[in-house]
N, C-alpha and C positions, 0 to 999 in steps of 0.2 A: 655484389662486390666482383663479380668476374668482369661486370661491364665496365667497372672503374678500372681494373688492370689492364684489359684489353684496350680501352682508351688511351691509357698512359703510355702501354709499349706501341701504338700507333704514332705518336708525337715524336718523332726522330728528326733529326736536324737532317737538311741536304746533304749529300756526299762532298759538296763543293765548301760547305761552312765547317767540317769537321777533318779537314786537311791539313797540312802543316804550315802551308803557305798563306792559308786564311787566317790561320790561329796566328802568324806572325805579323800579319796585316791588321788584325784586331788589336793585337799589343801596342803595336805603334801608335795606332791612332787612338788608343785609350790614354797611350802615355803621352799624347801630345796633348789631349785635352787636360789629363791631370796638370800637365805641366805649366799650361795656359791658366788654369785656374790656380795653381800655387801663386802663380808671377803675379796675379790680379791681387791675391789676398793680402789684408794689413796682417793676419794670423802667422806665424811660422810654422805652425804644427804640421801641415801639408807639405811644404817643402823641407822640414826637418826629416821628416818620414820618407819622402821620396829620396832623398839626399843618401839616408841610411840604405834603403833598398839598392839603390843604384852603387854604392861602396859595396855593400855585400855582393852584388852580381859580379863587379870588376874582380873582386878578390877570388871567386869562383872560378873566374876564367884564368886568372894569375895559376890557380891550383889545377886545372884542368889541361891547360895547354902541353905542359913538358909529356906528361903521360901519353897524350895522344900523339905527339912528336915521336916520341920514341916507340909506340905501337905501329907507326906508319914506317919508320925505317926498319923494325925488326921484320914486319911483315913483306917489305920491299926487297930486303935480305934474303928472305926465304923463298922468295920468289926467282931469284935470280938463277934459274938451272941451265940457262941457255945463254950464251953471250949476245943473241941477236935480241934477245928479250931485254938484255942490260941495255942496249942504247936506246931502245924504245921507252925503256923506262925511267932513263936519265933524261931525254929529250921533254919527255909528259911532265916529270918533275919539275924540270927547270921553267917549263911553261906555267905550269900551276903556280909555282914560286914568284914568278914576275906579275901572274895576273893577281894573285893576293896583295904580294909588295904595293903595287900600283893602287889598289883599292884604300890600302892601308894607308898609304901616304895622301891620297885625294881624301881620305875622310878625316884624318890630321889636320892638312890646310884647310879645310872647310871648318872644321872646329875652332882652330886656332885665329881664324881671320873674323 
């Protein structure tokens, strides 16, 4: 029995497969495959299930974004101990806002067209 447990523990995934980026890419690929399968099926159960999961995901995003923004603002204000720090923080905040706004608008345009 110890041989079985030692063999099972030696079968671990490589470090690149357990990283967050690899999991996101795997999720995207699985989502694309399921989407193509759902669009080609005559039955609606898979597309209904995927629509429900997608709707739940969007609702969770809507719930999570305001607390994250609040926490970011509170943390930023708490870190404002020096005036020099405030200027660099303001610049980096505006740069990040511009970058994320650009990608949000780009994603919206791609989805709408």
